[in-house]
C-alpha positions, 0 to 999 in steps of 0.5 A: 291101232286104226286111230294111229294109222289114221293119224299117220295118214292125216299127218302124211297128207298135211306134210305132202301138201307142204313139200310135194308128192315125192317127199310124201312117198319117202316119208310114207316108206319110212313110216312103213319101215318103222311100222314093220319093225315095230310090229315085228318087235311086238310079235317077237316080244309077245 
């Protein structure tokens, strides 16, 4: 899970350099929502 978060952070940084900080925050928010729903799903199914 740590590797996944680190990879996501690196991806966000790479994307952020290309498109700018505002879009980076939007993508980060989307990733956060996906992560929250995924975590909720895993806890729900476990």
